[in-house]
N, CA, C and O atoms as a DFTB+ gen file, in Angstrom:
208 C
 N C O
     1  1     -65.941      -0.920     -30.233
     2  2     -66.670      -2.156     -30.488
     3  2     -66.605      -3.050     -29.260
     4  3     -65.895      -4.055     -29.221
     5  1     -67.341      -2.659     -28.303
     6  2     -67.356      -3.377     -27.050
     7  2     -68.711      -4.076     -26.883
     8  3     -69.429      -3.814     -25.917
     9  1     -69.055      -4.949     -27.804
    10  2     -70.342      -5.633     -27.761
    11  2     -70.261      -6.822     -26.812
    12  3     -69.298      -7.588     -26.840
    13  1     -71.275      -6.966     -25.980
    14  2     -71.258      -8.124     -25.072
    15  2     -71.494      -9.416     -25.858
    16  3     -72.365      -9.485     -26.724
    17  1     -70.720     -10.405     -25.544
    18  2     -70.886     -11.709     -26.186
    19  2     -71.761     -12.599     -25.338
    20  3     -72.086     -12.269     -24.197
    21  1     -72.134     -13.705     -25.889
    22  2     -72.931     -14.680     -25.156
    23  2     -71.973     -15.589     -24.414
    24  3     -71.148     -16.268     -25.025
    25  1     -72.086     -15.599     -23.104
    26  2     -71.243     -16.463     -22.301
    27  2     -71.712     -17.901     -22.374
    28  3     -72.848     -18.184     -22.757
    29  1     -70.840     -18.785     -22.009
    30  2     -71.172     -20.206     -22.050
    31  2     -72.368     -20.495     -21.150
    32  3     -73.222     -21.308     -21.507
    33  1     -72.445     -19.856     -20.008
    34  2     -73.559     -20.113     -19.099
    35  2     -74.876     -19.535     -19.616
    36  3     -75.948     -19.963     -19.187
    37  1     -74.806     -18.585     -20.517
    38  2     -76.022     -17.973     -21.048
    39  2     -76.565     -18.705     -22.268
    40  3     -77.748     -18.589     -22.589
    41  1     -75.710     -19.455     -22.944
    42  2     -76.127     -20.131     -24.172
    43  2     -76.631     -21.532     -23.844
    44  3     -75.942     -22.315     -23.189
    45  1     -77.833     -21.834     -24.305
    46  2     -78.385     -23.173     -24.135
    47  2     -78.845     -23.670     -25.478
    48  3     -79.574     -22.979     -26.190
    49  1     -78.428     -24.848     -25.823
    50  2     -78.887     -25.467     -27.056
    51  2     -80.242     -26.111     -26.840
    52  3     -80.756     -26.125     -25.721
    53  1     -80.821     -26.643     -27.900
    54  2     -82.143     -27.274     -27.800
    55  2     -82.188     -28.423     -26.792
    56  3     -83.180     -28.580     -26.080
    57  1     -81.132     -29.221     -26.726
    58  2     -81.131     -30.361     -25.811
    59  2     -81.152     -29.892     -24.361
    60  3     -81.863     -30.464     -23.535
    61  1     -80.383     -28.866     -24.048
    62  2     -80.349     -28.354     -22.683
    63  2     -81.680     -27.717     -22.303
    64  3     -82.150     -27.875     -21.176
    65  1     -82.281     -27.002     -23.238
    66  2     -83.578     -26.379     -22.976
    67  2     -84.640     -27.457     -22.740
    68  3     -85.494     -27.308     -21.867
    69  1     -84.584     -28.538     -23.517
    70  2     -85.541     -29.630     -23.344
    71  2     -85.332     -30.321     -21.992
    72  3     -86.302     -30.647     -21.308
    73  1     -84.086     -30.543     -21.608
    74  2     -83.797     -31.154     -20.307
    75  2     -84.337     -30.301     -19.168
    76  3     -84.916     -30.818     -18.212
    77  1     -84.144     -28.993     -19.278
    78  2     -84.636     -28.081     -18.239
    79  2     -86.155     -28.125     -18.165
    80  3     -86.726     -28.160     -17.074
    81  1     -86.812     -28.123     -19.321
    82  2     -88.276     -28.174     -19.385
    83  2     -88.794     -29.482     -18.785
    84  3     -89.752     -29.470     -18.013
    85  1     -88.169     -30.607     -19.134
    86  2     -88.593     -31.896     -18.593
    87  2     -88.380     -31.966     -17.085
    88  3     -89.191     -32.551     -16.367
    89  1     -87.301     -31.377     -16.609
    90  2     -87.046     -31.346     -15.168
    91  2     -88.121     -30.543     -14.444
    92  3     -88.581     -30.933     -13.371
    93  1     -88.519     -29.415     -15.039
    94  2     -89.589     -28.613     -14.426
    95  2     -90.900     -29.387     -14.404
    96  3     -91.632     -29.332     -13.415
    97  1     -91.211     -30.115     -15.489
    98  2     -92.430     -30.925     -15.524
    99  2     -92.389     -32.021     -14.465
   100  3     -93.381     -32.261     -13.778
   101  1     -91.249     -32.680     -14.333
   102  2     -91.105     -33.744     -13.342
   103  2     -91.249     -33.187     -11.933
   104  3     -91.903     -33.799     -11.089
   105  1     -90.649     -32.037     -11.673
   106  2     -90.768     -31.409     -10.356
   107  2     -92.224     -31.064     -10.050
   108  3     -92.694     -31.277      -8.933
   109  1     -92.928     -30.536     -11.034
   110  2     -94.330     -30.171     -10.838
   111  2     -95.182     -31.419     -10.588
   112  3     -96.059     -31.408      -9.725
   113  1     -94.927     -32.484     -11.335
   114  2     -95.684     -33.722     -11.149
   115  2     -95.410     -34.321      -9.778
   116  3     -96.322     -34.806      -9.109
   117  1     -94.155     -34.285      -9.365
   118  2     -93.799     -34.819      -8.050
   119  2     -94.467     -34.018      -6.936
   120  3     -94.895     -34.587      -5.932
   121  1     -94.557     -32.715      -7.110
   122  2     -95.166     -31.854      -6.098
   123  2     -96.668     -32.113      -5.961
   124  3     -97.243     -31.879      -4.897
   125  1     -97.300     -32.591      -7.025
   126  2     -98.747     -32.864      -6.987
   127  2     -99.081     -34.095      -6.162
   128  3    -100.203     -34.228      -5.675
   129  1     -98.126     -34.990      -6.001
   130  2     -98.370     -36.196      -5.214
   131  2     -98.884     -37.335      -6.069
   132  3     -98.896     -37.265      -7.298
   133  1     -99.312     -38.399      -5.379
   134  2     -99.709     -39.625      -6.065
   135  2    -101.219     -39.814      -6.159
   136  3    -101.674     -40.793      -6.751
   137  1    -102.006     -38.903      -5.594
   138  2    -103.462     -39.035      -5.652
   139  2    -103.937     -39.082      -7.097
   140  3    -103.634     -38.191      -7.890
   141  1    -104.679     -40.125      -7.430
   142  2    -105.229     -40.257      -8.773
   143  2    -104.283     -40.888      -9.774
   144  3    -104.656     -41.080     -10.931
   145  1    -103.068     -41.216      -9.359
   146  2    -102.123     -41.815     -10.294
   147  2    -102.258     -43.333     -10.288
   148  3    -102.789     -43.915      -9.342
   149  1    -101.778     -43.960     -11.341
   150  2    -101.799     -45.419     -11.444
   151  2    -100.410     -45.889     -11.852
   152  3     -99.629     -45.131     -12.427
   153  1    -100.114     -47.137     -11.549
   154  2     -98.832     -47.707     -11.945
   155  2     -98.884     -48.074     -13.428
   156  3     -99.955     -48.101     -14.033
   157  1     -97.730     -48.354     -13.996
   158  2     -97.698     -48.776     -15.399
   159  2     -98.458     -50.082     -15.592
   160  3     -99.109     -50.278     -16.618
   161  1     -98.377     -50.976     -14.608
   162  2     -99.089     -52.249     -14.699
   163  2    -100.600     -52.022     -14.706
   164  3    -101.324     -52.658     -15.473
   165  1    -101.072     -51.114     -13.850
   166  2    -102.503     -50.794     -13.824
   167  2    -102.949     -50.160     -15.133
   168  3    -104.026     -50.469     -15.643
   169  1    -102.126     -49.279     -15.672
   170  2    -102.465     -48.642     -16.936
   171  2    -102.515     -49.670     -18.068
   172  3    -103.408     -49.620     -18.915
   173  1    -101.565     -50.592     -18.083
   174  2    -101.554     -51.634     -19.107
   175  2    -102.807     -52.499     -19.008
   176  3    -103.394     -52.864     -20.027
   177  1    -103.219     -52.826     -17.784
   178  2    -104.426     -53.644     -17.586
   179  2    -105.653     -52.882     -18.082
   180  3    -106.531     -53.467     -18.717
   181  1    -105.718     -51.587     -17.797
   182  2    -106.850     -50.781     -18.267
   183  2    -106.901     -50.721     -19.794
   184  3    -107.973     -50.809     -20.393
   185  1    -105.738     -50.571     -20.410
   186  2    -105.687     -50.525     -21.873
   187  2    -106.091     -51.871     -22.479
   188  3    -106.814     -51.929     -23.473
   189  1    -105.613     -52.940     -21.864
   190  2    -106.005     -54.277     -22.369
   191  2    -107.517     -54.466     -22.256
   192  3    -108.148     -54.979     -23.179
   193  1    -108.091     -54.060     -21.147
   194  2    -109.532     -54.212     -20.939
   195  2    -110.325     -53.346     -21.920
   196  3    -111.377     -53.753     -22.414
   197  1    -109.811     -52.162     -22.192
   198  2    -110.500     -51.243     -23.100
   199  2    -110.383     -51.676     -24.559
   200  3    -111.347     -51.593     -25.320
   201  1    -109.208     -52.133     -24.937
   202  2    -108.954     -52.458     -26.353
   203  2    -109.174     -53.943     -26.658
   204  3    -109.303     -54.322     -27.822
   205  1    -109.215     -54.765     -25.644
   206  2    -109.199     -56.200     -25.868
   207  2    -110.508     -56.801     -26.051
   208  3    -110.609     -58.011     -26.248
């Protein structure tokens, strides 16, 4: 009965998997650059103009 167990480094819970996924998304967004992006203030102004 020499079954391989799951090592601590191999086991990831949902929180760790989500952190890894979010980090990959952030890295991808950062690599795309700032072209076409807006600040939070600009986005808020656009939403106010659209909804107001």
